[in-house]
C-alpha positions, 0 to 999 in steps of 0.5 A, a space after each residue: 448529480 455530482 461528476 468527477 474524472 478520474 485518472 489512473 494508470 492503465 494497469 490498475 486492474 492488471 491481475 499480474 501487478 496487484 497494487 495497494 494503490 490500484 486497489 485503492 483507486 478501484 474500490 473508491 471509483 465504485 464506491 463513488 458510483 454507489 454514493 451517486 457521483 457520475 464517474 468518468 474514468 480514464 486510464 493513461 498508458 505508460 510505465 508510472 512513475 517513469 512515463 516517455 514523452 507519448 505517456 505524458 502526451 496521453 495524459 495532456 490529451 485526457 486532460 484537454 477534453 475535459 470541460 472547464 471547471 471539471 472536478 478531476 481526481 489524479 492518481 499520484 503516480 501519474 500526477 507526481 511526474 507530470 508537473 508540465 501537463 498539470 500546471 498548464 491545467 491548473 487554472 481551468 481544471 479543478 485537479 485533486 492529486 490522489 497520493 499514494 507514496 510521495 516521491 520526494 523530487 522537485 518535480 512532483 512538488 511542482 505537480 502538487 503545487 498545480 493541485 486544488 487539493 491533495 488527498 494523502 492516503 496515510 497522517 504519515 504522508 500528510 506530515 510528510 508533505 507538510 515537512 518536505 514540501 512548501 504548499 501554501 494554500 493547498 489543503 492536504 486532506 487524510 482519507 486512509 484505505 480500507 479493508 473488507 473483513 475476512 474469516 479469521 486464520 486458523 493458525 497453527 500451534 508452532 506458528 511458523 507459517 510466515 507470509 510476506 506480501 509485495 511486489 518483489 522490489 528493494 523498496 520491500 526489503 525481501 533481501 533484509 528478510 531473507 538475511 533475517 531468516 537465515 538466523 532463525 535455527 527453528 525448524 518449524 518455520 516456512 515463508 511464503 513470499 506473494 508478489 510480482 516478480 517481473 518488477 525488478 528482474 535482477 534483485 529477484 534473481 539475487 534473492 533466489 541466490 541468497 535463499 540457496 546460499 543461506 540454505 533456505 531454498 527449500 523454506 522459503 517460496 516465491 509464488 509470484 502475484 495471487 488474487 481472488 481465492 488464491 490470495 485468500 488462501 495464502 493468508 488463512 494459511 499464515 500464522 503471522 505477516 512479515 513485512 520488511 519495507 524500507 518505506 511505506 506510507 501506509 501498508 495495505 496489506 497490514 490491515 488485510 493481514 488484521 482482517 484475518 486476526 492475523 498478527 504482523 511484524 514489521 518494520 517500523 517505517 513511514 505508515 505502517 504504525 498507523 495501519 497496525 493501530 491498537 487493539 481495544 485495550 491499547 495493546 499492539 496487535 503485532 510487533 515493530 523493529 527498526 527498518 533495514 535491520 536483518 539482525 533484530 528482525 531475526 531476533 524477533 522471529 526467533 521470539 515469535 516462534 519461541 514464546 507460544 503464550 506471547 503468540 497467543 497474545 497477539 493473535 487475541 489483540 489481532 482479532 480485537 483490532 479486526 473489529 475496528 478496521 475501516 471499511 471501504 464505504 466509509 472511505 468512500 464517503 470521506 473521500 466524496 466529502 473531500 470532493 464535494 468541498 473542492 467542488 465548491 
């Protein structure tokens, strides 16, 4: 039986902190086990990616107890900030870093150099690594995330039920979204923002003030994190996903929306165009705008709300794209093939 040790942050299953990286880790651990792998999961404590000395010591202790020659898959949230832990083990263990989002730091380059292989979750990430880090002899494989196809969202005639999903932090661009919404006079829209509110409390407080000052207080709702049936309900009640992120290596919420036949309005950043993909006829199932540009995003939202025929065209494209989305079984098979190759 193939055997792999998997090192993940301790919050992987925390419903208060849902993230694409956590979903990916959990699903591939299950998928590898279903494929016959013996999966030994090691959850390490700490505020990743800002660990203290005790958190780094916990990773070192976890690696130290693994037999020499072990195959070890390390989540990038842990690996990228702990080169001093990975480097001493590089000759003894076959380390594979699962990189969800590059951090653009010299320490990360050192950590990745200690790996036998890197698994990137998008082609954009692979290109970014090639452009920014010297990693001679370290193969980089691409294993994109997957999604569970769900029932198609019914949508509303007005198209005004907007949904934003992501932890409320500056990186996700909620301030850009609010600035854009403030330019939309159409009375039909409401925007539900789903995501953790405790990652950057000062930013959340600023957003609430901004919403109040712009007269958006009764039209923008911050729900906090939702999972399971509650998250499914939020998608089912939406007309479109709006994503104003300043950075995304892929954007799993994009495919989650497409899995319900929801068009996506998003910043053209990182791996978002890759996740959005194309419908069978080559059309795009959404609208891309320059990142960090509230004026253009606002103009695009006004266009979305004012053009019913175009909304229907985009909905049809999203339903078409829904049919070609990858599933987790395929992602697990692809990762299994990478791990088998590294294991030799």
